[in-house]
C-alpha positions as CSV (number, residue, x, y, z in Angstrom):
1,X,-76.8,11.8,-7.2
2,X,-76.8,9.1,-9.9
3,X,-74.5,9.3,-12.8
4,X,-75.9,9.3,-16.2
5,X,-74.5,6.9,-18.8
6,X,-73.0,9.4,-21.2
7,X,-71.8,7.5,-24.1
8,X,-70.9,4.2,-22.5
9,X,-69.5,2.5,-19.5
10,X,-66.1,4.1,-20.0
11,X,-67.6,7.5,-19.1
12,X,-69.7,6.3,-16.3
13,X,-66.8,4.7,-14.7
14,X,-64.7,8.1,-15.1
15,X,-67.5,9.9,-13.5
16,X,-67.8,7.4,-10.5
17,X,-64.2,7.5,-9.9
18,X,-64.4,11.3,-9.9
19,X,-67.0,11.2,-7.4
20,X,-65.0,9.0,-5.2
21,X,-61.9,11.3,-5.2
22,X,-64.3,14.3,-4.7
23,X,-64.8,13.4,-1.1
24,X,-60.9,13.2,-0.5
25,X,-60.0,16.5,-2.0
26,X,-61.8,20.0,-1.8
27,X,-62.5,19.9,-5.4
28,X,-65.1,22.7,-5.3
29,X,-62.9,25.2,-3.5
30,X,-61.3,25.9,-7.0
31,X,-61.8,24.8,-10.5
32,X,-61.8,21.5,-12.0
33,X,-59.4,21.6,-15.2
34,X,-60.6,19.3,-17.7
35,X,-57.7,18.6,-20.3
36,X,-59.3,17.5,-23.5
37,X,-62.6,19.1,-22.7
38,X,-63.4,19.4,-26.4
39,X,-63.3,15.7,-27.1
40,X,-66.1,13.2,-26.9
41,X,-65.4,12.2,-23.3
42,X,-64.0,15.4,-22.2
43,X,-67.1,17.4,-23.3
44,X,-69.5,15.0,-21.5
45,X,-67.3,15.1,-18.3
46,X,-67.3,19.0,-18.4
47,X,-71.0,19.2,-18.9
48,X,-71.8,16.8,-16.1
49,X,-69.4,18.7,-13.7
50,X,-71.0,22.1,-14.8
51,X,-74.6,20.5,-14.2
52,X,-73.3,19.5,-10.6
53,X,-72.0,23.3,-9.8
54,X,-68.6,22.6,-10.2
55,X,-66.4,25.6,-11.8
56,X,-64.8,23.9,-14.8
57,X,-61.8,25.2,-16.6
58,X,-61.3,24.0,-20.1
59,X,-58.3,23.1,-22.4
60,X,-60.5,22.1,-25.4
61,X,-57.7,21.2,-27.9
62,X,-54.4,22.3,-29.3
63,X,-55.8,25.3,-31.1
64,X,-57.3,26.5,-27.7
65,X,-54.2,25.7,-25.5
66,X,-51.2,23.8,-26.7
67,X,-50.4,21.3,-24.0
68,X,-47.0,20.4,-25.6
69,X,-45.6,23.7,-24.6
70,X,-44.3,24.0,-21.0
71,X,-45.7,27.0,-19.2
72,X,-49.0,27.0,-21.1
73,X,-50.9,25.7,-18.1
74,X,-49.4,28.3,-15.8
75,X,-52.6,30.6,-16.5
76,X,-54.3,28.1,-14.2
77,X,-51.9,28.1,-11.3
78,X,-54.2,29.9,-9.1
79,X,-57.5,28.4,-10.3
80,X,-57.1,24.7,-10.7
81,X,-57.7,22.6,-7.6
82,X,-58.2,19.3,-9.6
83,X,-57.3,18.0,-13.3
84,X,-59.0,15.4,-15.3
85,X,-56.3,14.6,-17.8
86,X,-58.2,13.1,-20.8
87,X,-56.1,15.0,-23.5
88,X,-54.3,12.8,-26.1
89,X,-53.4,13.8,-29.6
90,X,-54.2,11.1,-32.1
91,X,-55.6,13.4,-35.0
92,X,-58.8,11.4,-35.2
93,X,-59.5,7.8,-36.0
94,X,-57.9,7.8,-39.6
95,X,-54.5,8.5,-37.9
96,X,-55.0,5.8,-35.5
97,X,-55.5,3.5,-38.4
98,X,-52.7,4.9,-40.5
99,X,-49.7,2.8,-40.5
100,X,-47.4,5.2,-42.2
101,X,-44.4,5.3,-39.8
102,X,-44.2,9.1,-39.8
103,X,-47.9,9.5,-38.7
104,X,-47.2,7.0,-35.8
105,X,-44.0,8.7,-34.8
106,X,-45.6,12.0,-34.8
107,X,-48.3,10.7,-32.5
108,X,-45.7,9.5,-30.1
109,X,-43.8,12.6,-30.2
110,X,-46.7,14.9,-29.7
111,X,-48.0,13.0,-26.6
112,X,-44.7,12.6,-25.0
113,X,-44.4,16.3,-25.3
114,X,-47.7,16.7,-23.6
115,X,-46.8,14.5,-20.8
116,X,-43.5,16.1,-20.5
117,X,-45.4,19.6,-19.8
118,X,-48.3,18.5,-18.0
119,X,-47.2,15.8,-15.4
120,X,-44.4,18.1,-14.0
121,X,-46.8,21.0,-13.9
122,X,-49.1,18.8,-11.8
123,X,-46.3,17.5,-9.6
124,X,-44.7,20.9,-8.9
125,X,-48.2,22.5,-7.8
126,X,-49.2,19.3,-6.0
127,X,-52.5,19.3,-8.0
128,X,-54.5,16.0,-7.5
129,X,-55.5,14.5,-10.7
130,X,-57.2,11.6,-12.6
131,X,-55.4,10.4,-15.9
132,X,-57.7,8.6,-18.3
133,X,-56.1,5.8,-20.3
134,X,-57.9,3.3,-22.7
135,X,-58.7,-0.2,-23.2
136,X,-56.6,0.2,-26.4
137,X,-53.5,0.5,-24.2
138,X,-52.6,-3.0,-25.1
139,X,-53.0,-2.3,-28.9
140,X,-49.7,-2.7,-30.9
141,X,-49.9,1.0,-32.1
142,X,-48.4,4.3,-31.3
143,X,-51.7,5.2,-29.4
144,X,-51.6,2.1,-27.3
145,X,-47.9,2.7,-26.7
146,X,-48.4,6.4,-25.5
147,X,-51.3,5.4,-23.4
148,X,-48.9,2.6,-21.7
149,X,-46.4,5.3,-21.2
150,X,-48.8,7.6,-19.6
151,X,-49.9,4.8,-17.2
152,X,-46.2,4.2,-16.3
153,X,-45.6,8.0,-15.8
154,X,-48.4,8.4,-13.3
155,X,-47.3,5.4,-11.0
């Protein structure tokens, strides 16, 4: 069916891309694990998936499941058949704009730890996934740098 515009073109494109990979993988045989389902885009994605009868598995935020820790995704070993990787730890817009070097270094450190735990988990289990970056990847900030690193990592 048609995809609703849920908060902008970015989300529409993500949903359209998901629909295109749906035909390639048997996504409905297990659950779709949405990393970052507590965020703006992740919550819309999870809602859309659930409204289309997908079994959705959630990692809402660090308080829910800390993606920086290897092994924390093992609880999904037998249930996740596809992953939508939207998680990125930025601490909110005020931290993105904070130029304090310790804040920017912490953003880099936390997200590299997420990548170091999640990407090997996906690869070892051969779980297909979508990694969502951002138009801010070219921004001269730790957020832009970490998104560029994620793009490189998944190539």
